Backbone bond lengths (Angstrom), bond angles and torsions (degrees), N, CA, C in turn:
res aa  C-N    CA-C-N  psi(-1)  N-CA   C-N-CA  omega(-1)  CA-C   N-CA-C  phi
1 X - - - 1.461 - - 1.520 110.10 -
2 X 1.329 114.10 160.74 1.462 120.45 179.97 1.521 109.41 -139.30
3 X 1.351 115.61 131.65 1.457 121.80 -179.56 1.525 109.51 -111.27
4 X 1.330 116.16 151.46 1.463 123.13 173.58 1.521 108.49 -111.02
5 X 1.331 116.65 124.56 1.459 122.39 -176.97 1.525 109.47 -112.51
6 X 1.330 116.36 123.25 1.461 122.19 177.51 1.526 108.22 -98.87
7 X 1.335 116.20 122.35 1.459 122.08 -179.07 1.530 109.86 -115.19
8 X 1.331 114.96 142.29 1.458 120.90 -177.97 1.520 112.43 -107.53
9 X 1.317 116.18 -9.48 1.460 124.87 172.03 1.527 105.75 -163.00
10 X 1.315 116.99 144.43 1.468 119.76 -168.47 1.526 113.62 -61.16
11 X 1.343 118.33 -31.54 1.465 119.82 -176.21 1.529 112.63 -78.25
12 X 1.324 117.77 -12.26 1.467 120.03 176.79 1.526 108.88 -101.54
13 X 1.318 113.22 78.62 1.463 121.76 179.49 1.528 109.00 -107.13
14 X 1.300 116.60 -167.99 1.463 119.59 -175.93 1.528 113.51 -79.58
15 X 1.312 117.99 1.46 1.462 121.51 170.06 1.516 114.08 54.25
16 X 1.333 115.63 -129.65 1.464 119.96 -177.05 1.521 112.50 -67.89
17 X 1.324 117.66 -15.95 1.466 119.41 176.61 1.527 112.11 -65.85
18 X 1.329 117.29 -20.09 1.466 119.45 176.39 1.519 110.54 -60.44
19 X 1.331 116.54 -39.13 1.467 120.14 178.38 1.522 110.78 -65.65
20 X 1.324 116.99 -37.66 1.463 120.92 179.59 1.528 109.87 -66.87
21 X 1.328 117.26 -40.95 1.464 119.90 177.88 1.520 111.28 -63.83
22 X 1.330 116.32 -43.41 1.475 118.90 178.40 1.529 110.45 -61.30
23 X 1.332 116.59 -43.69 1.464 120.55 -177.78 1.526 111.95 -64.31
24 X 1.333 116.76 -27.11 1.463 121.20 -179.65 1.524 113.09 -98.81
25 X 1.315 117.01 9.38 1.459 120.93 177.06 1.509 114.21 68.61
26 X 1.336 116.88 28.96 1.464 121.14 -178.47 1.531 109.77 -97.43
27 X 1.311 116.88 128.43 1.462 122.11 172.31 1.525 108.47 -89.11
28 X 1.339 115.50 156.30 1.456 118.03 176.30 1.522 110.39 -150.24
29 X 1.318 113.69 150.05 1.462 122.46 173.14 1.517 108.09 -112.25
30 X 1.336 116.66 136.12 1.461 121.80 177.43 1.522 109.71 -109.78
31 X 1.321 116.32 134.99 1.458 122.65 178.38 1.524 108.15 -116.90
32 X 1.333 117.06 122.19 1.462 122.25 179.47 1.525 108.99 -92.77
33 X 1.315 115.73 93.01 1.458 120.67 -173.48 1.527 111.98 -65.11
34 X 1.331 117.34 -36.84 1.463 120.25 -178.39 1.525 112.33 -69.35
35 X 1.331 116.81 -14.02 1.462 121.34 177.97 1.522 112.16 -99.12
36 X 1.323 116.18 8.15 1.458 120.76 175.81 1.510 115.33 88.47
37 X 1.335 118.14 7.26 1.457 119.88 179.77 1.530 110.19 -72.92
38 X 1.308 116.05 142.13 1.465 121.67 -177.25 1.526 110.92 -87.63
39 X 1.317 115.70 146.52 1.458 121.01 175.30 1.519 108.53 -77.00
40 X 1.324 118.24 124.74 1.466 119.34 -179.31 1.520 112.00 -74.38
41 X 1.313 116.16 170.40 1.464 120.59 173.61 1.521 109.20 -59.69
42 X 1.323 116.44 147.25 1.460 121.29 -174.73 1.527 113.27 -80.01
43 X 1.317 117.04 -8.52 1.464 120.04 179.77 1.523 110.37 -56.75
44 X 1.317 116.25 131.99 1.460 120.79 176.55 1.512 114.49 92.48
45 X 1.329 117.56 -7.46 1.467 120.37 178.11 1.523 110.01 -99.90
46 X 1.331 115.00 138.08 1.461 120.96 -179.90 1.522 113.17 -92.50
47 X 1.332 117.19 -19.67 1.460 120.94 179.93 1.519 109.25 -154.12
48 X 1.335 114.75 152.90 1.453 122.45 177.44 1.520 107.45 -120.70
49 X 1.340 116.05 130.82 1.465 122.24 -179.71 1.517 108.15 -123.50
50 X 1.328 116.58 133.98 1.463 122.08 177.28 1.524 108.62 -123.15
51 X 1.333 116.69 122.71 1.452 121.80 -174.16 1.526 111.95 -95.08
52 X 1.333 117.09 -169.59 1.450 122.70 -176.66 1.518 112.92 -86.94
53 X 1.340 115.25 -178.64 1.455 120.62 179.51 1.515 110.63 -177.25
54 X 1.333 117.27 163.32 1.468 120.84 -176.82 1.515 114.35 -77.62
55 X 1.316 117.41 -14.55 1.468 120.28 178.53 1.518 110.02 -85.21
56 X 1.339 116.00 165.29 1.459 120.89 173.70 1.520 109.52 -100.72
57 X 1.318 116.56 158.76 1.454 121.66 -176.84 1.524 111.71 -62.15
58 X 1.339 116.97 -24.51 1.463 120.29 -179.62 1.526 113.39 -93.38
59 X 1.334 118.21 5.91 1.469 122.00 178.16 1.529 110.27 -84.05
60 X 1.317 115.85 57.01 1.458 121.62 -173.48 1.531 112.10 -70.54
61 X 1.330 116.98 -39.21 1.469 119.79 -176.74 1.523 111.41 -59.75
62 X 1.332 116.45 -42.07 1.461 120.51 -179.99 1.523 112.66 -80.48
63 X 1.322 116.26 -23.96 1.471 121.43 -175.28 1.527 109.59 -136.07
64 X 1.322 117.90 72.39 1.472 120.35 -174.66 1.522 114.01 -61.36
65 X 1.319 117.38 -21.93 1.461 120.79 178.90 1.535 112.49 -65.12
66 X 1.339 117.57 -14.16 1.460 119.55 176.36 1.526 111.50 -61.05
67 X 1.324 116.63 -35.55 1.468 119.88 177.91 1.520 110.51 -65.51
68 X 1.319 116.72 -40.88 1.467 120.16 177.51 1.514 110.45 -63.32
69 X 1.326 116.11 -42.42 1.458 119.43 179.96 1.527 111.10 -62.19
70 X 1.316 117.48 -42.56 1.462 119.97 177.98 1.530 110.92 -59.73
71 X 1.324 116.34 -40.94 1.472 120.15 179.30 1.518 111.25 -63.96
72 X 1.334 116.45 -41.42 1.467 120.65 -179.91 1.529 110.53 -66.28
73 X 1.332 117.00 -41.33 1.462 120.28 179.11 1.525 110.41 -65.34
74 X 1.314 117.19 -41.59 1.462 120.45 176.15 1.519 110.94 -59.24
75 X 1.325 116.41 -44.33 1.461 120.78 178.50 1.524 110.70 -62.40
76 X 1.321 116.52 -45.61 1.464 120.53 -177.21 1.521 111.51 -62.91
77 X 1.324 116.60 -45.90 1.462 121.09 -172.93 1.519 111.89 -80.10
78 X 1.331 117.55 -48.38 1.462 120.22 -173.15 1.519 113.70 -86.32
79 X 1.327 117.20 -40.15 1.461 119.87 -173.84 1.525 113.00 -91.34
80 X 1.316 117.20 -36.73 1.459 120.02 -174.44 1.529 113.66 -105.68
81 X 1.320 117.64 -17.51 1.459 119.76 -178.06 1.508 113.71 66.62
82 X 1.327 116.79 27.48 1.465 121.16 178.26 1.523 108.95 -74.76
83 X 1.311 117.08 137.99 1.465 120.99 177.18 1.521 109.56 -61.22
84 X 1.340 115.66 141.06 1.467 120.59 -176.08 1.520 109.51 -136.06
85 X 1.336 115.28 143.11 1.458 121.62 173.04 1.523 108.08 -137.58
86 X 1.330 116.42 117.83 1.457 121.81 177.64 1.509 110.10 -111.50
87 X 1.331 116.50 139.60 1.459 121.78 -178.98 1.524 109.24 -123.22
88 X 1.327 117.24 125.85 1.460 124.26 176.42 1.536 109.80 59.03
89 X 1.317 119.04 -106.72 1.465 120.10 176.70 1.525 110.77 -58.52
90 X 1.329 117.67 -40.96 1.459 120.98 179.06 1.519 112.67 -61.74
91 X 1.310 116.96 -34.94 1.472 123.71 175.10 1.526 109.89 -63.33
92 X 1.334 116.12 -42.82 1.458 120.32 -179.45 1.535 111.91 -71.62
93 X 1.337 116.44 -37.08 1.467 119.58 178.22 1.526 110.18 -64.51
94 X 1.325 117.41 -38.84 1.467 120.74 176.22 1.523 109.92 -55.86
95 X 1.327 116.62 -47.71 1.458 120.33 -178.75 1.525 111.59 -61.35
96 X 1.328 116.98 -46.67 1.466 120.38 -179.15 1.528 111.32 -66.25
97 X 1.324 117.00 -37.13 1.462 120.67 -178.68 1.519 111.34 -62.94
98 X 1.326 116.47 -31.61 1.460 120.41 -177.36 1.524 113.35 -102.90
99 X 1.350 116.41 17.77 1.452 119.75 170.69 1.512 116.51 102.59
100 X 1.338 118.09 3.11 1.458 120.58 176.34 1.515 111.63 -84.00
101 X 1.326 116.06 -178.71 1.457 121.62 -179.54 1.518 110.33 -130.60
102 X 1.338 114.63 136.67 1.464 122.63 178.19 1.525 108.12 -114.28
103 X 1.316 117.46 139.71 1.461 121.85 177.63 1.510 110.94 -145.07
104 X 1.313 115.84 171.72 1.459 120.89 -179.61 1.529 110.67 -74.22
105 X 1.322 114.81 145.15 1.451 121.56 176.66 1.530 109.75 -82.11
106 X 1.317 116.53 153.59 1.460 120.03 174.41 1.525 110.35 -65.16
107 X 1.326 116.28 -39.77 1.468 122.48 177.81 1.523 107.79 -134.00
108 X 1.346 118.74 119.49 1.466 120.45 180.00 1.527 111.85 -61.63
109 X 1.316 115.10 154.31 1.468 121.71 171.06 1.518 107.83 -100.11
110 X 1.312 116.58 116.51 1.464 121.15 179.92 1.524 108.61 -141.50
111 X 1.325 116.22 128.69 1.456 120.58 177.08 1.513 112.55 121.89
112 X 1.324 114.92 -175.01 1.455 121.19 177.88 1.521 108.39 -80.81
113 X 1.334 116.40 121.89 1.463 121.40 -174.09 1.527 109.24 -142.82
114 X 1.315 116.03 -171.87 1.464 120.87 177.65 1.522 109.96 -128.26
115 X 1.328 115.14 153.64 1.462 122.36 170.10 1.523 107.32 -127.62
116 X 1.319 115.04 154.27 1.469 120.38 -176.78 1.519 110.43 -120.73
117 X 1.321 115.37 130.78 1.456 120.91 174.73 1.525 109.46 -75.07
118 X 1.333 116.91 139.74 1.456 120.58 171.15 1.528 108.94 -90.02
119 X 1.314 117.04 -171.86 1.468 119.98 -177.98 1.522 111.41 -60.18
120 X 1.345 116.94 -41.40 1.459 120.00 178.98 1.522 111.06 -64.85
121 X 1.332 116.73 -38.93 1.455 120.20 179.45 1.518 112.40 -66.67
122 X 1.325 116.16 -41.90 1.466 119.48 179.59 1.521 111.64 -64.15
123 X 1.334 117.03 -27.38 1.469 120.58 179.98 1.522 112.63 -90.62
124 X 1.332 117.53 -11.01 1.464 120.27 -173.76 1.528 111.30 -76.91
125 X 1.334 117.32 140.86 1.474 119.50 -179.49 1.523 114.10 -61.55
126 X 1.324 119.11 -23.53 1.461 120.03 -179.70 1.519 112.05 -65.98
127 X 1.330 116.84 -29.42 1.465 120.40 -174.43 1.524 113.42 -108.73
128 X 1.320 117.28 13.68 1.463 119.84 179.79 1.527 110.55 -63.18
129 X 1.346 115.08 135.15 1.455 120.27 179.30 1.514 114.07 84.94
130 X 1.339 117.80 2.88 1.460 121.79 -179.67 1.527 110.58 -110.26
131 X 1.329 115.58 156.03 1.460 120.54 177.86 1.523 110.10 -67.96
132 X 1.317 116.52 157.49 1.460 119.28 179.94 1.527 112.27 -75.44
133 X 1.330 117.41 -16.66 1.466 121.94 172.16 1.517 108.09 -116.93
134 X 1.331 116.56 123.14 1.458 122.02 -175.32 1.522 109.81 -114.57
135 X 1.326 116.23 129.49 1.456 120.75 171.32 1.523 108.34 -79.93
136 X 1.321 116.56 138.08 1.458 119.83 -172.50 1.528 109.72 -152.23
137 X 1.313 115.39 175.89 1.459 122.88 173.48 1.523 108.52 -107.13
138 X 1.310 116.10 128.57 1.466 121.78 175.83 1.529 108.34 -113.54
139 X 1.361 114.96 141.51 1.469 118.32 178.92 1.532 106.73 -159.07
140 X 1.336 116.41 64.81 1.465 119.12 -175.18 1.523 111.15 -147.61
141 X 1.330 115.44 149.34 1.455 122.03 178.41 1.514 113.60 -118.25
142 X 1.325 116.75 1.67 1.464 122.15 176.16 1.523 108.60 -125.24
143 X 1.314 115.71 163.41 1.462 120.53 -176.94 1.524 109.96 -153.66
144 X 1.321 115.95 163.10 1.466 120.75 170.42 1.523 107.53 -71.10
145 X 1.319 116.48 118.08 1.464 120.46 -179.79 1.526 112.37 -102.58
146 X 1.331 116.32 -28.43 1.462 121.27 172.87 1.520 107.56 -129.73
147 X 1.320 118.56 104.40 1.460 120.04 -179.74 1.523 111.37 -65.68
148 X 1.335 117.58 153.30 1.467 120.36 175.20 1.530 110.97 -65.15
149 X 1.323 115.69 163.71 1.456 119.42 173.07 1.529 109.20 -62.43
150 X 1.317 115.01 149.85 1.468 121.49 179.00 1.520 112.28 62.65
151 X 1.338 116.71 24.75 1.461 121.55 177.55 1.524 108.63 -95.86
152 X 1.305 116.55 126.25 1.462 121.81 178.23 1.524 107.91 -100.76
153 X 1.320 117.42 119.41 1.465 120.91 175.65 1.517 108.47 -80.71
154 X 1.337 116.08 130.89 1.461 121.77 -174.58 1.521 113.59 -111.18
155 X 1.330 117.30 -24.39 1.466 120.63 -178.18 1.516 109.44 -153.60
156 X 1.346 115.45 153.01 1.460 121.98 -178.59 1.524 109.08 -143.66
157 X 1.327 114.75 165.99 1.459 122.07 168.66 1.518 107.57 -127.32
158 X 1.316 116.87 176.12 1.462 119.68 -179.25 1.522 111.70 -62.36
159 X 1.339 116.57 -33.14 1.469 120.46 -175.61 1.510 114.04 -96.64
160 X 1.343 117.74 -16.03 1.465 121.07 -171.38 1.526 109.43 -141.17
161 X 1.320 116.37 116.65 1.464 120.72 -175.00 1.521 113.18 -73.10
162 X 1.336 117.11 -27.62 1.470 120.56 -174.06 1.522 110.85 -111.41
163 X 1.312 116.23 73.69 1.471 120.50 179.76 1.528 112.09 -85.05
164 X 1.297 117.06 -27.07 1.471 121.30 174.75 1.519 107.49 -147.67
165 X 1.334 115.94 137.42 1.457 120.60 -179.01 1.525 110.09 -137.96
166 X 1.317 115.28 157.46 1.465 121.95 170.88 1.515 107.83 -130.31
167 X 1.321 115.54 135.87 1.465 121.70 174.81 1.524 106.95 -121.15
168 X 1.322 116.16 120.77 1.458 118.73 -172.15 1.514 109.73 70.10
169 X 1.312 116.03 -149.05 1.463 120.05 -177.35 1.523 113.59 -100.39
170 X 1.369 118.20 -18.49 1.468 117.70 -170.40 1.523 113.83 -136.66
171 X 1.317 118.60 17.60 1.464 121.18 177.81 1.523 108.74 -117.36
172 X 1.328 115.97 120.48 1.457 121.98 -175.25 1.519 111.47 -126.01
173 X 1.321 115.34 149.71 1.454 121.78 172.77 1.517 110.03 -132.18
174 X 1.328 116.63 136.60 1.460 123.44 175.65 1.517 108.47 -121.25
175 X 1.323 118.12 122.35 1.457 120.12 175.88 1.526 111.43 -75.08
176 X 1.306 116.96 -26.54 1.465 122.98 -173.72 1.529 111.53 -97.89
177 X 1.337 114.32 169.05 1.468 121.51 179.98 1.526 110.22 -114.92
178 X 1.347 115.37 136.24 1.468 121.72 170.03 1.525 110.79 -132.84
179 X 1.327 116.59 -1.42 1.468 121.95 -172.33 1.524 112.87 -89.02
180 X 1.334 117.00 20.35 1.458 120.88 -173.14 1.523 113.23 -66.45
181 X 1.324 114.56 152.55 1.451 123.29 169.92 1.526 107.63 -115.81
182 X 1.332 116.52 -179.30 1.465 120.25 179.10 1.520 112.22 -64.83
183 X 1.336 117.23 -19.28 1.465 120.87 -176.87 1.527 113.38 -97.33
184 X 1.320 118.20 -9.31 1.466 121.12 -168.74 1.524 113.73 -56.46
185 X 1.315 118.05 -53.38 1.468 120.31 -173.28 1.519 110.87 -63.05
186 X 1.321 117.77 -43.88 1.468 119.93 179.52 1.527 111.42 -65.87
187 X 1.333 116.90 -40.01 1.468 119.68 179.00 1.524 111.04 -65.04
188 X 1.310 117.08 -44.23 1.462 119.81 179.65 1.521 111.09 -69.89
189 X 1.325 117.02 -35.79 1.450 120.81 180.00 1.515 113.65 -66.26
190 X 1.329 116.74 -17.53 1.459 120.83 176.58 1.527 112.43 -77.73
191 X 1.338 116.97 -10.66 1.465 121.68 176.37 1.526 107.83 -85.33
192 X 1.337 118.76 119.38 1.474 120.33 -174.61 1.522 114.38 -51.96
193 X 1.326 117.60 -43.52 1.470 119.64 -178.43 1.521 111.24 -63.70
194 X 1.326 116.99 -37.77 1.457 120.51 179.90 1.528 111.13 -70.29
195 X 1.327 116.64 -43.94 1.464 119.72 -179.85 1.520 110.65 -62.62
196 X 1.328 116.70 -41.25 1.459 120.41 179.35 1.525 111.05 -61.66
197 X 1.330 116.53 -44.64 1.466 120.32 178.97 1.523 111.13 -63.89
198 X 1.317 116.52 -38.95 1.462 121.19 -179.19 1.524 110.98 -64.74
199 X 1.328 116.42 -48.33 1.461 119.61 -177.75 1.530 111.60 -71.04
200 X 1.321 117.45 -31.53 1.464 120.02 176.39 1.525 110.36 -64.53
201 X 1.327 116.17 -34.76 1.460 120.38 -177.79 1.523 112.78 -84.66
202 X 1.334 116.53 -38.43 1.463 120.41 -169.79 1.516 114.59 -119.60
203 X 1.335 118.18 -2.02 1.454 120.71 176.17 1.516 113.83 91.19
204 X 1.327 114.50 172.38 1.471 120.70 -179.82 1.520 110.32 -61.08
205 X 1.335 115.73 143.24 1.460 120.56 -179.11 1.512 113.85 78.82
206 X 1.323 116.64 9.27 1.468 120.31 -175.55 1.518 112.21 -64.84
207 X 1.329 116.77 -32.69 1.462 119.12 -176.63 1.522 111.59 -60.31
208 X 1.315 117.05 -48.61 1.467 120.69 -179.10 1.521 110.80 -64.44
209 X 1.326 116.85 -39.80 1.471 119.77 -179.73 1.523 111.03 -66.25
210 X 1.326 116.47 -43.17 1.462 119.53 -179.50 1.522 110.53 -66.79
211 X 1.318 117.05 -40.29 1.461 120.55 178.67 1.530 110.16 -59.32
212 X 1.317 116.74 -42.58 1.463 120.44 179.06 1.521 111.44 -67.04
213 X 1.332 116.16 -40.90 1.463 119.78 179.53 1.532 111.40 -62.68
214 X 1.329 116.11 -45.22 1.464 119.81 179.88 1.518 110.69 -64.99
215 X 1.330 116.77 -39.91 1.467 120.59 -178.62 1.523 111.42 -59.71
216 X 1.330 117.25 -39.64 1.463 119.37 -177.90 1.521 112.22 -67.19
217 X 1.333 117.12 -24.96 1.459 120.30 -177.76 1.521 112.71 -112.07
218 X 1.325 116.52 11.53 1.459 119.23 -176.29 1.531 112.97 -58.74
219 X 1.333 120.47 -41.96 1.481 118.29 177.01 1.529 112.53 -57.15
220 X 1.338 116.85 -39.02 1.472 120.32 177.84 1.525 110.66 -65.47
221 X 1.332 116.20 -44.73 1.461 119.32 177.51 1.522 110.76 -59.10
222 X 1.319 116.16 -43.64 1.461 120.13 -177.96 1.523 111.64 -63.40
223 X 1.321 117.11 -39.81 1.475 119.94 178.49 1.526 110.51 -65.69
224 X 1.331 116.36 -43.18 1.466 119.84 178.70 1.523 110.93 -63.17
225 X 1.339 115.62 -45.53 1.467 120.53 -179.42 1.520 110.81 -61.76
226 X 1.328 116.28 -41.66 1.463 120.24 -179.09 1.520 110.92 -63.91
227 X 1.324 117.37 -46.79 1.454 119.90 -177.79 1.525 111.09 -65.53
228 X 1.337 116.95 -44.21 1.465 119.27 -179.83 1.525 111.28 -62.78
229 X 1.325 116.83 -42.31 1.459 118.04 -176.89 1.525 111.36 -73.65
230 X 1.317 118.03 -32.97 1.460 119.10 173.38 1.531 110.19 -64.64
231 X 1.327 116.51 -35.96 1.465 119.41 174.18 1.531 110.78 -62.43
232 X 1.328 116.02 -41.47 1.472 119.68 178.73 1.534 110.11 -63.36
233 X 1.314 117.32 -42.31 1.459 120.41 178.85 1.535 110.17 -60.46
234 X 1.337 116.83 -40.24 1.459 120.16 177.48 1.528 111.30 -63.22
235 X 1.334 116.50 -37.70 1.474 120.36 176.36 1.520 110.13 -64.87
236 X 1.326 117.29 -41.10 1.471 120.96 178.60 1.525 110.03 -61.71
237 X 1.311 116.09 -43.51 1.476 120.06 -178.17 1.518 111.17 -68.53
238 X 1.328 115.75 -25.16 1.464 120.14 177.66 1.492 113.64 69.77
């Protein structure tokens, strides 16, 4: 199988999921949209993945390629039935592409937090074998405020109702992150917009504290990420 990965900044890649893809013999192509790379034709790809980024889905003037990405995701999900997984910004782009609305949160979610699966989430194949409460990394100031039609919400947090969604049978969005590596927090913290959001939420010195917190639970994150992504691969295989 072969996956297509859309990236909005180089440090927000598929992280620990790269190891899962290698272990399952999956090839993948990465497209750096913020660097002007074009999205190739979808022929030959079994799944489309859209990762996070420092921009918002409505920052079209500064990032006109967001409109192209929405069109490609709409084509993949509605016209071709290609399996899709969106993370953070990618989760929000999925919603907007299919007619939902994304807006700014009153209070951003930043830091190590938890999300809870609802009944639909606990029954969904993407979350099989996982606990109903998942520890994760949050780093976002916008959220899905109006889900698209036929959108099933699978998980929520106290601050954000749409932490995980499914549209149709094979299109998923995750607002949260579990794909972290040992380098993730430091790499993301080097992005000015991310560091500013982190310190605004958690205070001065937050980067070092968050890096230490994630490091202590990295094996747990890796196990969760591996199981979820293997579940996604099973959904792709059908």
